[in-house]
C-alpha positions as CSV (number, residue, x, y, z in Angstrom):
1,X,-227.1,13.5,-66.7
2,X,-227.2,12.3,-63.1
3,X,-229.4,14.3,-60.6
4,X,-230.6,13.8,-57.2
5,X,-233.6,15.4,-55.5
6,X,-233.3,18.8,-53.7
7,X,-233.4,18.3,-49.8
8,X,-233.7,21.8,-48.7
9,X,-237.0,23.2,-47.0
10,X,-236.2,26.6,-47.2
11,X,-237.9,27.4,-50.0
12,X,-241.4,26.4,-51.6
13,X,-240.7,23.9,-54.6
14,X,-243.3,23.0,-57.2
15,X,-243.0,19.5,-58.4
16,X,-242.0,19.4,-62.5
17,X,-243.4,16.0,-63.1
18,X,-243.6,16.3,-67.0
19,X,-242.4,18.6,-70.0
20,X,-244.9,21.1,-70.7
21,X,-245.6,19.9,-74.2
22,X,-245.5,16.6,-73.2
23,X,-242.4,13.8,-73.9
24,X,-241.2,14.3,-77.5
25,X,-240.7,11.0,-79.7
26,X,-237.4,9.6,-80.0
27,X,-236.0,10.4,-83.4
28,X,-233.5,8.1,-85.2
29,X,-233.6,8.7,-89.1
30,X,-231.8,10.8,-91.4
31,X,-235.4,12.4,-92.2
32,X,-236.2,12.9,-88.5
33,X,-232.8,14.7,-88.2
34,X,-233.4,16.8,-91.2
35,X,-236.3,18.1,-89.4
36,X,-234.8,18.5,-86.3
37,X,-232.2,20.7,-87.9
38,X,-235.0,22.6,-89.6
39,X,-236.9,23.5,-86.6
40,X,-233.7,24.3,-84.7
41,X,-232.6,26.7,-87.2
42,X,-235.9,28.9,-87.0
43,X,-235.8,29.1,-83.0
44,X,-234.0,31.7,-81.3
45,X,-231.3,31.9,-78.4
46,X,-229.3,29.2,-77.0
47,X,-229.8,25.5,-77.3
48,X,-230.4,23.4,-74.2
49,X,-228.2,20.3,-74.5
50,X,-227.7,17.0,-72.6
51,X,-226.9,13.2,-73.2
52,X,-227.4,10.0,-71.7
53,X,-224.8,7.7,-71.3
54,X,-224.4,4.0,-69.9
55,X,-221.7,4.3,-67.5
56,X,-221.4,1.1,-65.4
57,X,-222.9,-0.9,-68.1
58,X,-220.9,-0.4,-71.4
59,X,-217.3,0.1,-71.9
60,X,-217.6,3.1,-74.1
61,X,-219.0,6.5,-73.1
62,X,-220.8,7.2,-76.2
63,X,-224.1,9.1,-76.3
64,X,-226.9,6.8,-76.3
65,X,-229.5,9.7,-76.1
66,X,-229.4,13.4,-77.1
67,X,-231.9,15.7,-75.4
68,X,-232.3,19.3,-77.0
69,X,-234.4,22.1,-76.4
70,X,-234.5,25.8,-78.0
71,X,-237.1,28.8,-77.8
72,X,-239.2,28.6,-80.7
73,X,-238.2,25.1,-81.6
74,X,-239.3,22.6,-78.6
75,X,-237.5,19.8,-77.4
76,X,-236.3,16.9,-79.2
77,X,-235.0,13.3,-78.2
78,X,-232.5,11.7,-80.5
79,X,-231.2,8.4,-81.1
80,X,-227.7,8.4,-82.6
81,X,-227.0,4.9,-82.5
82,X,-228.5,3.8,-85.5
83,X,-227.5,6.2,-88.2
84,X,-224.9,8.7,-86.2
85,X,-223.8,9.7,-89.9
86,X,-227.1,11.3,-90.4
87,X,-226.8,13.6,-87.8
88,X,-224.9,15.9,-89.8
89,X,-227.8,18.6,-90.5
90,X,-228.5,18.8,-86.5
91,X,-224.5,19.4,-85.9
92,X,-224.4,21.9,-88.5
93,X,-227.2,24.0,-87.0
94,X,-225.8,23.7,-83.7
95,X,-222.4,24.8,-84.5
96,X,-222.7,28.6,-83.3
97,X,-225.6,29.2,-81.0
98,X,-224.7,29.0,-77.3
99,X,-225.0,25.4,-75.8
100,X,-226.4,25.4,-72.3
101,X,-225.3,22.4,-70.3
102,X,-225.0,21.1,-66.7
103,X,-221.7,19.8,-66.2
104,X,-220.4,20.4,-69.7
105,X,-217.4,18.0,-69.2
106,X,-219.4,15.1,-68.9
107,X,-221.4,15.7,-72.4
108,X,-218.7,17.3,-74.3
109,X,-216.6,14.4,-74.7
110,X,-219.4,12.0,-76.1
111,X,-221.0,14.8,-78.4
112,X,-217.5,15.6,-79.9
113,X,-217.2,12.0,-80.7
114,X,-220.2,12.1,-82.8
115,X,-218.9,15.2,-84.7
116,X,-220.6,18.1,-82.7
117,X,-218.8,21.4,-82.4
118,X,-219.7,23.9,-79.7
119,X,-218.6,27.5,-80.5
120,X,-220.0,29.0,-77.1
121,X,-221.0,27.1,-73.8
122,X,-222.9,27.9,-70.7
123,X,-222.2,25.7,-67.9
124,X,-225.1,26.1,-65.2
125,X,-223.1,23.8,-62.8
126,X,-219.9,25.8,-63.2
127,X,-221.7,28.9,-62.7
128,X,-223.5,27.4,-59.6
129,X,-219.8,26.7,-58.1
130,X,-218.4,30.2,-58.8
131,X,-221.7,31.7,-57.2
132,X,-220.9,29.3,-54.2
133,X,-224.3,27.6,-54.5
134,X,-224.2,24.8,-51.8
135,X,-225.3,22.1,-54.1
136,X,-224.8,22.2,-57.8
137,X,-226.5,19.2,-58.8
138,X,-229.4,20.2,-61.4
139,X,-232.6,19.5,-59.1
140,X,-230.7,21.7,-56.5
141,X,-230.1,24.4,-58.8
142,X,-233.6,24.4,-60.2
143,X,-235.3,24.5,-56.7
144,X,-232.9,27.2,-55.9
145,X,-233.4,29.5,-59.0
146,X,-236.6,28.5,-60.4
147,X,-238.6,27.0,-57.5
148,X,-239.2,23.9,-59.4
149,X,-238.6,20.3,-58.0
150,X,-237.1,17.6,-60.3
151,X,-237.4,14.2,-58.8
152,X,-234.8,11.6,-58.4
153,X,-234.5,9.8,-62.1
154,X,-232.8,7.2,-64.1
155,X,-229.3,9.1,-64.6
156,X,-227.5,6.0,-63.7
157,X,-229.8,3.5,-65.8
158,X,-228.4,1.6,-68.6
159,X,-229.4,4.0,-71.5
160,X,-228.1,1.3,-74.1
161,X,-231.4,-0.4,-73.5
162,X,-234.0,-0.4,-76.4
163,X,-236.4,0.6,-76.6
164,X,-236.3,3.1,-73.7
165,X,-239.0,3.0,-71.1
166,X,-241.4,5.9,-71.1
167,X,-240.5,7.1,-67.7
168,X,-236.9,7.5,-68.5
169,X,-237.9,9.6,-71.6
170,X,-239.9,11.7,-69.3
171,X,-236.7,12.1,-67.0
172,X,-234.4,12.7,-70.1
173,X,-236.7,15.3,-71.5
174,X,-237.2,17.2,-68.0
175,X,-233.3,17.4,-67.8
176,X,-233.6,20.2,-70.9
177,X,-237.1,21.6,-70.1
178,X,-236.0,24.7,-68.1
179,X,-232.1,24.8,-68.9
180,X,-232.9,28.0,-70.5
181,X,-234.7,29.6,-67.7
182,X,-232.0,28.2,-65.3
183,X,-229.2,29.8,-67.5
184,X,-231.3,33.2,-67.5
185,X,-231.6,33.1,-63.7
186,X,-227.9,32.2,-63.0
187,X,-226.6,34.7,-65.4
188,X,-228.4,37.4,-63.9
189,X,-227.0,36.2,-60.4
190,X,-223.4,36.2,-62.0
191,X,-223.9,39.6,-63.3
192,X,-225.3,41.0,-59.7
193,X,-222.3,39.3,-58.1
194,X,-219.9,40.9,-60.5
195,X,-218.7,37.3,-61.5
196,X,-219.9,37.3,-65.3
197,X,-216.2,37.9,-66.6
198,X,-215.3,35.3,-64.4
199,X,-217.7,32.6,-65.9
200,X,-217.1,33.7,-69.5
201,X,-213.2,32.9,-68.6
202,X,-214.3,29.6,-67.2
203,X,-216.7,28.7,-70.0
204,X,-213.8,29.6,-72.5
205,X,-211.4,27.3,-70.6
206,X,-213.9,24.2,-70.4
207,X,-214.1,24.4,-74.4
208,X,-210.5,24.8,-74.9
209,X,-209.3,22.2,-72.5
210,X,-208.0,19.2,-74.4
211,X,-209.2,15.6,-73.4
212,X,-206.9,14.3,-70.6
213,X,-204.3,11.9,-71.4
214,X,-204.9,8.3,-70.5
215,X,-203.7,7.8,-66.9
216,X,-200.7,5.2,-66.7
217,X,-201.2,2.0,-65.1
218,X,-204.9,2.1,-64.6
219,X,-205.0,-1.5,-63.6
220,X,-203.3,0.0,-60.3
221,X,-206.6,1.1,-59.6
222,X,-208.1,-2.4,-59.0
223,X,-210.3,-2.3,-55.5
224,X,-208.2,-3.9,-52.7
225,X,-204.9,-4.2,-54.8
226,X,-203.1,-2.9,-51.8
227,X,-203.9,-6.0,-49.7
228,X,-201.7,-8.2,-51.7
229,X,-198.4,-9.5,-50.1
230,X,-196.0,-9.7,-53.2
231,X,-195.1,-8.3,-56.4
232,X,-196.1,-11.7,-58.1
233,X,-199.5,-11.4,-57.1
234,X,-199.6,-7.9,-58.2
235,X,-198.3,-8.9,-61.6
236,X,-201.1,-11.5,-61.8
237,X,-203.8,-8.6,-61.1
238,X,-201.9,-6.6,-64.1
239,X,-202.5,-9.7,-66.3
240,X,-206.0,-10.4,-65.4
241,X,-207.0,-6.7,-65.6
242,X,-205.5,-6.2,-69.0
243,X,-207.3,-9.6,-70.4
244,X,-210.5,-8.1,-68.8
245,X,-210.1,-5.0,-70.5
246,X,-209.6,-6.5,-73.9
247,X,-212.6,-8.5,-73.8
248,X,-214.7,-5.6,-72.1
249,X,-213.6,-2.9,-74.9
250,X,-214.4,-5.8,-77.7
251,X,-217.7,-6.3,-76.4
252,X,-218.5,-3.0,-75.2
253,X,-219.4,-4.0,-71.8
254,X,-218.5,-2.4,-68.6
255,X,-215.2,-4.4,-67.1
256,X,-216.7,-4.6,-63.8
257,X,-219.4,-6.7,-65.6
258,X,-217.0,-9.1,-67.3
259,X,-215.3,-9.6,-64.0
260,X,-215.4,-7.7,-60.7
261,X,-212.1,-6.6,-58.9
262,X,-212.7,-8.8,-56.2
263,X,-212.6,-11.9,-58.3
264,X,-209.2,-10.4,-59.7
265,X,-207.8,-10.0,-56.0
266,X,-208.8,-13.5,-55.1
267,X,-207.5,-15.1,-58.1
268,X,-204.0,-13.3,-57.8
269,X,-204.1,-14.4,-54.1
270,X,-204.8,-18.0,-55.0
271,X,-203.0,-18.2,-58.2
272,X,-204.6,-21.3,-59.3
273,X,-203.0,-23.5,-61.9
274,X,-205.9,-25.5,-63.0
275,X,-209.2,-25.1,-64.6
276,X,-210.9,-26.9,-61.2
277,X,-208.7,-24.5,-58.9
278,X,-210.1,-21.8,-60.7
279,X,-213.7,-22.4,-60.4
280,X,-213.6,-23.2,-57.0
281,X,-213.0,-19.6,-56.3
282,X,-215.7,-17.1,-55.9
283,X,-217.4,-15.8,-59.0
284,X,-215.2,-17.9,-61.3
285,X,-217.6,-20.9,-60.6
286,X,-220.5,-19.3,-62.6
287,X,-221.2,-20.2,-66.3
288,X,-220.1,-17.1,-67.7
289,X,-216.7,-17.2,-66.2
290,X,-216.5,-21.2,-67.0
291,X,-216.6,-20.1,-70.5
292,X,-213.7,-17.6,-70.2
293,X,-211.7,-19.9,-67.8
294,X,-209.0,-20.4,-70.3
295,X,-208.4,-16.6,-70.8
296,X,-208.5,-16.2,-67.2
297,X,-205.9,-19.0,-66.6
298,X,-203.4,-17.8,-69.2
299,X,-203.5,-14.4,-67.7
300,X,-202.7,-15.9,-64.5
301,X,-200.1,-17.9,-65.7
302,X,-198.2,-15.1,-67.5
303,X,-198.2,-13.3,-64.4
304,X,-197.0,-16.4,-62.5
305,X,-194.2,-17.2,-65.0
306,X,-192.9,-13.5,-65.2
307,X,-189.0,-13.1,-64.5
308,X,-188.4,-11.6,-61.2
309,X,-186.7,-8.6,-63.0
310,X,-189.7,-7.8,-64.7
311,X,-192.2,-7.8,-61.7
312,X,-194.1,-4.5,-61.1
313,X,-193.5,-2.9,-57.8
314,X,-196.2,-3.2,-55.2
315,X,-196.0,0.5,-54.4
316,X,-197.6,2.6,-57.2
317,X,-194.7,4.6,-58.6
318,X,-194.8,8.6,-57.7
319,X,-195.6,10.9,-60.5
320,X,-195.6,14.5,-59.7
321,X,-195.2,15.9,-56.3
322,X,-196.1,13.6,-53.0
323,X,-199.0,14.6,-50.9
324,X,-198.5,17.6,-48.8
325,X,-198.1,16.0,-45.7
326,X,-194.8,14.2,-47.0
327,X,-193.1,17.3,-48.0
328,X,-191.3,18.3,-44.9
329,X,-188.6,15.5,-45.2
330,X,-188.5,15.0,-49.0
331,X,-188.3,19.0,-50.0
332,X,-188.2,21.2,-47.0
333,X,-188.2,24.3,-49.3
334,X,-191.4,23.4,-50.8
335,X,-192.8,22.5,-47.7
336,X,-192.2,26.1,-46.4
337,X,-193.6,27.5,-49.7
338,X,-196.6,25.7,-49.1
339,X,-197.0,26.8,-45.4
340,X,-197.0,30.3,-46.7
341,X,-199.1,30.2,-49.9
342,X,-201.8,27.8,-49.0
343,X,-203.2,29.9,-46.1
344,X,-203.2,33.3,-48.3
345,X,-205.2,31.2,-51.1
346,X,-207.6,29.8,-48.4
347,X,-208.0,33.2,-47.0
348,X,-208.8,34.9,-50.1
349,X,-211.5,32.1,-51.2
350,X,-213.1,32.7,-47.8
351,X,-213.0,36.3,-48.2
352,X,-214.7,36.6,-51.5
353,X,-217.0,33.4,-50.5
354,X,-215.7,31.0,-53.0
355,X,-214.9,27.5,-52.6
356,X,-210.9,27.3,-52.5
357,X,-210.5,24.7,-55.0
358,X,-212.7,27.1,-57.6
359,X,-210.5,30.0,-56.8
360,X,-207.6,27.8,-57.8
361,X,-207.1,24.3,-58.9
362,X,-205.3,22.4,-56.1
363,X,-202.8,21.0,-58.8
364,X,-202.0,24.6,-59.6
365,X,-201.4,25.5,-55.8
366,X,-199.2,22.2,-55.4
367,X,-197.1,22.4,-58.5
368,X,-196.4,26.5,-57.5
369,X,-195.5,25.4,-53.9
370,X,-193.2,22.3,-55.0
371,X,-191.4,23.9,-58.1
372,X,-191.4,27.5,-56.8
373,X,-190.6,30.5,-59.4
374,X,-187.9,30.6,-61.9
375,X,-185.3,33.2,-61.8
376,X,-187.1,36.8,-62.3
377,X,-190.6,35.0,-62.7
378,X,-193.6,36.3,-60.5
379,X,-196.6,34.5,-59.4
380,X,-198.8,35.9,-62.2
381,X,-196.5,34.6,-65.0
382,X,-196.2,31.0,-62.9
383,X,-199.9,30.8,-62.4
384,X,-200.7,31.3,-66.1
385,X,-198.2,28.9,-67.1
386,X,-200.0,26.1,-64.8
387,X,-203.4,27.1,-66.3
388,X,-204.9,29.7,-63.9
389,X,-207.4,32.1,-65.8
390,X,-206.7,35.5,-65.7
391,X,-209.5,36.7,-63.1
392,X,-207.8,33.9,-60.5
393,X,-204.3,35.3,-61.4
394,X,-205.8,38.9,-60.5
395,X,-207.1,38.0,-57.2
396,X,-204.2,35.8,-56.1
397,X,-200.9,36.7,-57.6
398,X,-199.9,39.5,-55.7
399,X,-200.6,38.0,-52.4
400,X,-199.0,34.5,-53.3
401,X,-196.0,37.0,-54.3
402,X,-196.2,38.9,-50.8
403,X,-196.2,35.5,-49.0
404,X,-193.2,34.1,-51.2
405,X,-191.4,37.3,-50.3
406,X,-192.0,37.2,-46.4
407,X,-189.1,37.4,-44.4
408,X,-188.2,34.2,-42.6
409,X,-188.6,35.8,-39.1
410,X,-192.5,36.5,-40.2
411,X,-193.0,32.9,-41.4
412,X,-195.3,30.6,-39.4
413,X,-193.9,28.1,-37.1
414,X,-192.6,25.0,-38.8
415,X,-194.8,21.7,-38.6
416,X,-196.6,19.3,-40.7
417,X,-198.1,20.3,-44.1
418,X,-201.4,18.9,-44.2
């Protein structure tokens, strides 16, 4: 879990530098996991859960460390790498109690990959957003609600490293040290604000939401690809990106550590033919790249020899509605809807003290305005179709219906939709 230090001086903060019971040992065997399961089973209440991955170092998003804490059970640090199948007893005992996570959508995928099943979740970060907390990182929320200070740590470190350094393990254990207490404090704040039902619906949505489908043409996200002058160069980028991706996945190394985007752009621009030409380019002259030079040259050759009819467009193909500021010439009716609906949603959000994007997902507002309502359909039905939760529909549907029904002479003056 990545966290940053709280920068607020408004409240006194007591530094929290070590777990109250000390840093637990790293457990990695079937015997260890069976004991963890037995101790968790006799604990009470929810289970604080966190994971550490190796983003930026590894291709996969697997969990390299799992942190758990439960009242009456204590804290545990689990290494799932040596014997992942031995986690079965822990998985079984954790299927039922509520899990407390901070930014659940970051941790749930890698836990599900290991076979963990979460029946009930409380997401302290998401709760913070519903409470309009200015900063929802873990350190800021712990400072805000518990008066404790978590220092900057090692969230962006290479957690695939073994053995893990002692200060990293201290950091990892602290991530779950006070999650139960934070959950209790935030839950009380939600009840006081009358937003506990909102939170319950959001937590259910997090659990039910399927993993997002892979985005098409991910190679188009290569940094600086927009600087290229021809479709031929773009084709070379695609081939180099694909070759890099295959190596990265096979070796489980982050693609940028195989070959940086800047080197891909340089090679696409120069389109070298020989090994000597390639190794004169920045990065490609290093010893690791020299060993892969034939792979890179073959990828460049595929792009260079591609038939003109098969060249990719220099522009990223449009999927879904364009940005709002391009609607007026493309779809003026939708632009008019957006001019009516978006200010209404913003006003509601400001009135109840909530970020607009948490009141309604921007994609929901965009799709509703672009497509409009079907015959005999109201905003409540359309919002539900687009994935809005009942509390969001209740707060916004009537106002959106009224905005869409506004007579033309009451519409705001035409102008660009920002």
